[in-house]
N, CA, C and O atoms as a GROMACS GRO file, in nm:
protein
  352
    1UNK      N    1  -0.706  -0.902   2.633
    1UNK     CA    2  -0.702  -0.847   2.500
    1UNK      C    3  -0.698  -0.960   2.397
    1UNK      O    4  -0.635  -1.063   2.421
    2UNK      N    5  -0.763  -0.940   2.283
    2UNK     CA    6  -0.760  -1.041   2.179
    2UNK      C    7  -0.625  -1.039   2.108
    2UNK      O    8  -0.557  -0.936   2.109
    3UNK      N    9  -0.586  -1.150   2.046
    3UNK     CA   10  -0.456  -1.154   1.977
    3UNK      C   11  -0.444  -1.049   1.867
    3UNK      O   12  -0.335  -0.999   1.841
    4UNK      N   13  -0.556  -1.014   1.801
    4UNK     CA   14  -0.552  -0.914   1.695
    4UNK      C   15  -0.516  -0.776   1.751
    4UNK      O   16  -0.444  -0.700   1.686
    5UNK      N   17  -0.564  -0.745   1.869
    5UNK     CA   18  -0.537  -0.615   1.931
    5UNK      C   19  -0.392  -0.605   1.977
    5UNK      O   20  -0.331  -0.499   1.970
    6UNK      N   21  -0.337  -0.717   2.024
    6UNK     CA   22  -0.199  -0.717   2.074
    6UNK      C   23  -0.098  -0.701   1.961
    6UNK      O   24   0.007  -0.641   1.981
    7UNK      N   25  -0.130  -0.754   1.846
    7UNK     CA   26  -0.038  -0.751   1.732
    7UNK      C   27  -0.057  -0.620   1.656
    7UNK      O   28  -0.162  -0.597   1.597
    8UNK      N   29   0.044  -0.534   1.658
    8UNK     CA   30   0.032  -0.410   1.584
    8UNK      C   31   0.081  -0.431   1.442
    8UNK      O   32   0.173  -0.510   1.417
    9UNK      N   33   0.019  -0.360   1.348
    9UNK     CA   34   0.055  -0.372   1.207
    9UNK      C   35   0.131  -0.247   1.165
    9UNK      O   36   0.102  -0.137   1.212
   10UNK      N   37   0.228  -0.265   1.077
   10UNK     CA   38   0.297  -0.147   1.028
   10UNK      C   39   0.218  -0.086   0.912
   10UNK      O   40   0.141  -0.155   0.845
   11UNK      N   41   0.237   0.042   0.890
   11UNK     CA   42   0.158   0.115   0.792
   11UNK      C   43   0.181   0.062   0.650
   11UNK      O   44   0.090   0.064   0.568
   12UNK      N   45   0.302   0.014   0.621
   12UNK     CA   46   0.331  -0.040   0.489
   12UNK      C   47   0.242  -0.161   0.460
   12UNK      O   48   0.183  -0.169   0.352
   13UNK      N   49   0.233  -0.254   0.554
   13UNK     CA   50   0.151  -0.373   0.533
   13UNK      C   51   0.003  -0.339   0.525
   13UNK      O   52  -0.069  -0.396   0.442
   14UNK      N   53  -0.043  -0.248   0.609
   14UNK     CA   54  -0.184  -0.207   0.606
   14UNK      C   55  -0.216  -0.144   0.470
   14UNK      O   56  -0.318  -0.176   0.409
   15UNK      N   57  -0.129  -0.055   0.424
   15UNK     CA   58  -0.148   0.014   0.296
   15UNK      C   59  -0.149  -0.084   0.179
   15UNK      O   60  -0.241  -0.084   0.098
   16UNK      N   61  -0.046  -0.168   0.170
   16UNK     CA   62  -0.037  -0.262   0.059
   16UNK      C   63  -0.151  -0.364   0.061
   16UNK      O   64  -0.203  -0.400  -0.044
   17UNK      N   65  -0.188  -0.411   0.178
   17UNK     CA   66  -0.298  -0.508   0.188
   17UNK      C   67  -0.430  -0.444   0.146
   17UNK      O   68  -0.512  -0.509   0.080
   18UNK      N   69  -0.451  -0.318   0.184
   18UNK     CA   70  -0.574  -0.248   0.147
   18UNK      C   71  -0.585  -0.235  -0.005
   18UNK      O   72  -0.689  -0.267  -0.063
   19UNK      N   73  -0.479  -0.188  -0.070
   19UNK     CA   74  -0.487  -0.169  -0.215
   19UNK      C   75  -0.488  -0.304  -0.289
   19UNK      O   76  -0.542  -0.313  -0.399
   20UNK      N   77  -0.430  -0.407  -0.229
   20UNK     CA   78  -0.436  -0.541  -0.289
   20UNK      C   79  -0.578  -0.596  -0.283
   20UNK      O   80  -0.632  -0.643  -0.383
   21UNK      N   81  -0.640  -0.591  -0.164
   21UNK     CA   82  -0.775  -0.646  -0.146
   21UNK      C   83  -0.878  -0.573  -0.232
   21UNK      O   84  -0.969  -0.636  -0.286
   22UNK      N   85  -0.862  -0.441  -0.245
   22UNK     CA   86  -0.959  -0.361  -0.320
   22UNK      C   87  -0.924  -0.351  -0.469
   22UNK      O   88  -0.995  -0.287  -0.545
   23UNK      N   89  -0.814  -0.415  -0.509
   23UNK     CA   90  -0.769  -0.412  -0.649
   23UNK      C   91  -0.759  -0.269  -0.700
   23UNK      O   92  -0.798  -0.238  -0.812
   24UNK      N   93  -0.707  -0.182  -0.615
   24UNK     CA   94  -0.690  -0.041  -0.649
   24UNK      C   95  -0.574  -0.025  -0.746
   24UNK      O   96  -0.462  -0.067  -0.716
   25UNK      N   97  -0.598   0.035  -0.863
   25UNK     CA   98  -0.486   0.062  -0.954
   25UNK      C   99  -0.387   0.158  -0.890
   25UNK      O  100  -0.425   0.254  -0.823
   26UNK      N  101  -0.258   0.132  -0.912
   26UNK     CA  102  -0.153   0.214  -0.854
   26UNK      C  103  -0.050   0.252  -0.959
   26UNK      O  104  -0.035   0.186  -1.062
   27UNK      N  105   0.020   0.361  -0.930
   27UNK     CA  106   0.141   0.398  -1.002
   27UNK      C  107   0.256   0.376  -0.906
   27UNK      O  108   0.255   0.427  -0.794
   28UNK      N  109   0.356   0.300  -0.950
   28UNK     CA  110   0.474   0.272  -0.869
   28UNK      C  111   0.592   0.342  -0.934
   28UNK      O  112   0.625   0.316  -1.050
   29UNK      N  113   0.655   0.431  -0.860
   29UNK     CA  114   0.775   0.498  -0.908
   29UNK      C  115   0.897   0.428  -0.849
   29UNK      O  116   0.903   0.405  -0.728
   30UNK      N  117   0.991   0.394  -0.934
   30UNK     CA  118   1.114   0.330  -0.888
   30UNK      C  119   1.220   0.435  -0.858
   30UNK      O  120   1.209   0.550  -0.901
   31UNK      N  121   1.322   0.397  -0.784
   31UNK     CA  122   1.427   0.491  -0.746
   31UNK      C  123   1.504   0.544  -0.867
   31UNK      O  124   1.565   0.650  -0.860
   32UNK      N  125   1.502   0.470  -0.979
   32UNK     CA  126   1.569   0.517  -1.100
   32UNK      C  127   1.480   0.604  -1.188
   32UNK      O  128   1.521   0.642  -1.298
   33UNK      N  129   1.357   0.636  -1.141
   33UNK     CA  130   1.267   0.724  -1.214
   33UNK      C  131   1.165   0.653  -1.301
   33UNK      O  132   1.074   0.717  -1.352
   34UNK      N  133   1.177   0.522  -1.319
   34UNK     CA  134   1.082   0.446  -1.400
   34UNK      C  135   0.946   0.446  -1.333
   34UNK      O  136   0.935   0.432  -1.211
   35UNK      N  137   0.841   0.463  -1.415
   35UNK     CA  138   0.703   0.462  -1.365
   35UNK      C  139   0.636   0.334  -1.412
   35UNK      O  140   0.632   0.305  -1.532
   36UNK      N  141   0.583   0.257  -1.317
   36UNK     CA  142   0.508   0.135  -1.348
   36UNK      C  143   0.364   0.155  -1.303
   36UNK      O  144   0.339   0.221  -1.202
   37UNK      N  145   0.270   0.098  -1.377
   37UNK     CA  146   0.130   0.106  -1.338
   37UNK      C  147   0.068  -0.032  -1.341
   37UNK      O  148   0.106  -0.117  -1.422
   38UNK      N  149  -0.028  -0.054  -1.251
   38UNK     CA  150  -0.097  -0.181  -1.247
   38UNK      C  151  -0.168  -0.202  -1.116
   38UNK      O  152  -0.198  -0.106  -1.044
   39UNK      N  153  -0.194  -0.327  -1.086
   39UNK     CA  154  -0.264  -0.366  -0.963
   39UNK      C  155  -0.172  -0.459  -0.884
   39UNK      O  156  -0.119  -0.556  -0.939
   40UNK      N  157  -0.153  -0.429  -0.757
   40UNK     CA  158  -0.070  -0.514  -0.671
   40UNK      C  159  -0.151  -0.638  -0.635
   40UNK      O  160  -0.258  -0.629  -0.576
   41UNK      N  161  -0.098  -0.754  -0.672
   41UNK     CA  162  -0.169  -0.880  -0.647
   41UNK      C  163  -0.112  -0.959  -0.530
   41UNK      O  164  -0.178  -1.048  -0.478
   42UNK      N  165   0.011  -0.925  -0.488
   42UNK     CA  166   0.076  -1.000  -0.380
   42UNK      C  167   0.198  -0.920  -0.335
   42UNK      O  168   0.255  -0.844  -0.413
   43UNK      N  169   0.236  -0.938  -0.209
   43UNK     CA  170   0.358  -0.875  -0.159
   43UNK      C  171   0.411  -0.953  -0.040
   43UNK      O  172   0.337  -1.026   0.026
   44UNK      N  173   0.541  -0.936  -0.013
   44UNK     CA  174   0.602  -0.991   0.107
   44UNK      C  175   0.701  -0.888   0.160
   44UNK      O  176   0.693  -0.771   0.124
   45UNK      N  177   0.793  -0.931   0.244
   45UNK     CA  178   0.887  -0.836   0.304
   45UNK      C  179   0.982  -0.773   0.203
   45UNK      O  180   1.036  -0.666   0.228
   46UNK      N  181   1.004  -0.839   0.090
   46UNK     CA  182   1.108  -0.794  -0.003
   46UNK      C  183   1.059  -0.756  -0.141
   46UNK      O  184   1.130  -0.687  -0.214
   47UNK      N  185   0.939  -0.798  -0.180
   47UNK     CA  186   0.896  -0.775  -0.318
   47UNK      C  187   0.745  -0.757  -0.329
   47UNK      O  188   0.668  -0.784  -0.237
   48UNK      N  189   0.705  -0.711  -0.449
   48UNK     CA  190   0.565  -0.684  -0.482
   48UNK      C  191   0.538  -0.743  -0.619
   48UNK      O  192   0.623  -0.733  -0.708
   49UNK      N  193   0.423  -0.806  -0.638
   49UNK     CA  194   0.381  -0.848  -0.771
   49UNK      C  195   0.284  -0.744  -0.825
   49UNK      O  196   0.184  -0.712  -0.760
   50UNK      N  197   0.313  -0.692  -0.944
   50UNK     CA  198   0.232  -0.588  -1.007
   50UNK      C  199   0.178  -0.644  -1.138
   50UNK      O  200   0.256  -0.687  -1.224
   51UNK      N  201   0.045  -0.644  -1.155
   51UNK     CA  202  -0.018  -0.700  -1.275
   51UNK      C  203  -0.076  -0.590  -1.361
   51UNK      O  204  -0.141  -0.497  -1.312
   52UNK      N  205  -0.052  -0.602  -1.493
   52UNK     CA  206  -0.111  -0.508  -1.589
   52UNK      C  207  -0.124  -0.579  -1.723
   52UNK      O  208  -0.030  -0.642  -1.771
   53UNK      N  209  -0.241  -0.567  -1.783
   53UNK     CA  210  -0.268  -0.625  -1.916
   53UNK      C  211  -0.231  -0.773  -1.922
   53UNK      O  212  -0.177  -0.820  -2.022
   54UNK      N  213  -0.262  -0.846  -1.816
   54UNK     CA  214  -0.238  -0.990  -1.815
   54UNK      C  215  -0.095  -1.032  -1.788
   54UNK      O  216  -0.065  -1.151  -1.784
   55UNK      N  217  -0.006  -0.935  -1.769
   55UNK     CA  218   0.134  -0.964  -1.739
   55UNK      C  219   0.164  -0.928  -1.594
   55UNK      O  220   0.113  -0.828  -1.543
   56UNK      N  221   0.246  -1.007  -1.529
   56UNK     CA  222   0.285  -0.982  -1.391
   56UNK      C  223   0.433  -0.952  -1.383
   56UNK      O  224   0.515  -1.020  -1.445
   57UNK      N  225   0.467  -0.847  -1.306
   57UNK     CA  226   0.606  -0.810  -1.284
   57UNK      C  227   0.640  -0.828  -1.137
   57UNK      O  228   0.560  -0.794  -1.049
   58UNK      N  229   0.757  -0.883  -1.110
   58UNK     CA  230   0.809  -0.891  -0.975
   58UNK      C  231   0.897  -0.768  -0.954
   58UNK      O  232   0.996  -0.748  -1.025
   59UNK      N  233   0.859  -0.685  -0.857
   59UNK     CA  234   0.933  -0.561  -0.830
   59UNK      C  235   0.988  -0.571  -0.688
   59UNK      O  236   0.914  -0.593  -0.593
   60UNK      N  237   1.118  -0.554  -0.675
   60UNK     CA  238   1.180  -0.558  -0.543
   60UNK      C  239   1.155  -0.428  -0.469
   60UNK      O  240   1.169  -0.320  -0.526
   61UNK      N  241   1.117  -0.437  -0.343
   61UNK     CA  242   1.084  -0.319  -0.264
   61UNK      C  243   1.199  -0.220  -0.253
   61UNK      O  244   1.176  -0.100  -0.246
   62UNK      N  245   1.324  -0.269  -0.252
   62UNK     CA  246   1.436  -0.176  -0.239
   62UNK      C  247   1.450  -0.087  -0.362
   62UNK      O  248   1.520   0.014  -0.358
   63UNK      N  249   1.382  -0.124  -0.473
   63UNK     CA  250   1.385  -0.043  -0.595
   63UNK      C  251   1.270   0.056  -0.602
   63UNK      O  252   1.266   0.140  -0.692
   64UNK      N  253   1.174   0.047  -0.508
   64UNK     CA  254   1.055   0.132  -0.511
   64UNK      C  255   1.079   0.260  -0.432
   64UNK      O  256   1.128   0.257  -0.319
   65UNK      N  257   1.042   0.371  -0.495
   65UNK     CA  258   1.046   0.501  -0.427
   65UNK      C  259   0.910   0.535  -0.370
   65UNK      O  260   0.898   0.572  -0.253
   66UNK      N  261   0.804   0.523  -0.453
   66UNK     CA  262   0.670   0.567  -0.415
   66UNK      C  263   0.565   0.474  -0.473
   66UNK      O  264   0.578   0.427  -0.586
   67UNK      N  265   0.460   0.447  -0.395
   67UNK     CA  266   0.342   0.376  -0.444
   67UNK      C  267   0.225   0.471  -0.430
   67UNK      O  268   0.191   0.513  -0.319
   68UNK      N  269   0.164   0.507  -0.543
   68UNK     CA  270   0.058   0.607  -0.544
   68UNK      C  271  -0.072   0.547  -0.600
   68UNK      O  272  -0.079   0.515  -0.718
   69UNK      N  273  -0.175   0.531  -0.516
   69UNK     CA  274  -0.304   0.484  -0.566
   69UNK      C  275  -0.364   0.587  -0.661
   69UNK      O  276  -0.337   0.707  -0.648
   70UNK      N  277  -0.446   0.541  -0.755
   70UNK     CA  278  -0.506   0.634  -0.851
   70UNK      C  279  -0.613   0.722  -0.788
   70UNK      O  280  -0.644   0.829  -0.841
   71UNK      N  281  -0.669   0.679  -0.676
   71UNK     CA  282  -0.771   0.758  -0.607
   71UNK      C  283  -0.747   0.758  -0.458
   71UNK      O  284  -0.657   0.690  -0.409
   72UNK      N  285  -0.828   0.836  -0.386
   72UNK     CA  286  -0.811   0.841  -0.240
   72UNK      C  287  -0.848   0.709  -0.175
   72UNK      O  288  -0.938   0.638  -0.221
   73UNK      N  289  -0.779   0.677  -0.067
   73UNK     CA  290  -0.810   0.557   0.011
   73UNK      C  291  -0.816   0.595   0.158
   73UNK      O  292  -0.755   0.693   0.201
   74UNK      N  293  -0.890   0.517   0.235
   74UNK     CA  294  -0.899   0.539   0.380
   74UNK      C  295  -0.856   0.410   0.449
   74UNK      O  296  -0.924   0.308   0.440
   75UNK      N  297  -0.743   0.418   0.517
   75UNK     CA  298  -0.688   0.298   0.581
   75UNK      C  299  -0.747   0.272   0.718
   75UNK      O  300  -0.768   0.157   0.756
   76UNK      N  301  -0.774   0.377   0.793
   76UNK     CA  302  -0.819   0.363   0.931
   76UNK      C  303  -0.948   0.442   0.951
   76UNK      O  304  -0.970   0.543   0.885
   77UNK      N  305  -1.031   0.394   1.041
   77UNK     CA  306  -1.150   0.469   1.079
   77UNK      C  307  -1.106   0.587   1.164
   77UNK      O  308  -1.025   0.572   1.255
   78UNK      N  309  -1.159   0.706   1.136
   78UNK     CA  310  -1.121   0.821   1.219
   78UNK      C  311  -1.167   0.802   1.363
   78UNK      O  312  -1.276   0.752   1.388
   79UNK      N  313  -1.083   0.843   1.458
   79UNK     CA  314  -1.115   0.833   1.600
   79UNK      C  315  -1.208   0.947   1.636
   79UNK      O  316  -1.175   1.064   1.615
   80UNK      N  317  -1.324   0.914   1.689
   80UNK     CA  318  -1.424   1.016   1.721
   80UNK      C  319  -1.379   1.108   1.834
   80UNK      O  320  -1.430   1.220   1.847
   81UNK      N  321  -1.284   1.063   1.917
   81UNK     CA  322  -1.236   1.144   2.029
   81UNK      C  323  -1.131   1.245   1.988
   81UNK      O  324  -1.103   1.340   2.062
   82UNK      N  325  -1.072   1.227   1.869
   82UNK     CA  326  -0.968   1.319   1.824
   82UNK      C  327  -1.028   1.418   1.725
   82UNK      O  328  -1.120   1.385   1.650
   83UNK      N  329  -0.976   1.541   1.727
   83UNK     CA  330  -1.022   1.640   1.632
   83UNK      C  331  -0.958   1.613   1.496
   83UNK      O  332  -0.857   1.542   1.488
   84UNK      N  333  -1.016   1.668   1.391
   84UNK     CA  334  -0.964   1.648   1.257
   84UNK      C  335  -0.837   1.728   1.234
   84UNK      O  336  -0.757   1.693   1.146
   85UNK      N  337  -0.816   1.834   1.309
   85UNK     CA  338  -0.699   1.920   1.293
   85UNK      C  339  -0.587   1.874   1.385
   85UNK      O  340  -0.612   1.840   1.501
   86UNK      N  341  -0.464   1.873   1.334
   86UNK     CA  342  -0.352   1.835   1.421
   86UNK      C  343  -0.328   1.938   1.530
   86UNK      O  344  -0.342   2.058   1.508
   87UNK      N  345  -0.293   1.890   1.648
   87UNK     CA  346  -0.263   1.979   1.760
   87UNK      C  347  -0.117   2.017   1.754
   87UNK      O  348  -0.034   1.936   1.713
   88UNK      N  349  -0.084   2.140   1.794
   88UNK     CA  350   0.057   2.169   1.795
   88UNK      C  351   0.081   2.309   1.807
   88UNK      O  352   0.197   2.351   1.809
   0.00000   0.00000   0.00000
């Protein structure tokens, strides 16, 4: 197996990296109810950089409730062997 296949990625990193690479505008809701909007330019385990109108804000992840892209995104290719409807 290749090293990329062995290393699993968590959904948070996949999601944030996707919206960062595509410069997808997002709305970030903080746990105190504040709404921030902008483009995520960088992130690590503890914080996110959010840019809007030429200004950059450092937002700590523990203060974030929700990150909502302005439009639909597709993180993974659908598996052709699985049905579109959940089984259960």
